[in-house]
N, C-alpha and C positions, 0 to 999 in steps of 0.2 A: 447530657447527662450530669447528675448532682456528684455531691462527694460526701462521704462518710465516715465519722470520727473511729479511729482503731486505737485503742489503750493497748501496750503491750507490757509485759514484765519480763525483763531480760537481766542477764549477768553483767555485772560491772565490767569483766572484762571482756565479754562479746561488744558490749556498747563500744569502749574504749577503741578495739579493733574497727568496728562499725565506722566509728567517727574518724580514723585513720584512712581508713579506705575511702571516704566521701570526702576528706579533706584533699587528698592525693589528685581527685578529679573536681576539684573546687566545688563541691555539691555541699547541701547540707545534710544533714543525717535523715531527715525526712526525705528529701529528694531520692537519696542514695537507695535506701529500703524500698520505696514505692519503686524506683526504675529497676531494682533487682528483683521484685515480685513480678513486673511486667514482663521482662525478661525470662523469666523461669516458667510463666505461664506461658507465653508464645512457644517457648521449647517444648512444653510438655504437650501444645496442640500441633506443634509443628511436627513431631515425632508421631502422635496418634494418626496424621495423617499419611505419613510415611509409612506406617505399619498398615494401615487401611489399604493404601495403592499395591503396596507388596502382597497383600492378602489376595486383592483384585485381581492382579498379573500372573498370580501363582499359576504354577502347571497344573492341570488335573492331576488326581493322583492316578496311579497305576499306569 
């Protein structure tokens, strides 16, 4: 899998907070942002799977 460059324009205060969060974890800002996006993507896919499973096992109406 290749990589692609993504350029973002963000507020200075937000960047400062991201830098602080990354520093607490001993990470670069780039690694912190990528890890956060990966985690969020996983959470969304996991929740979608849970929703589909619940719908599959739901009792039929009536």
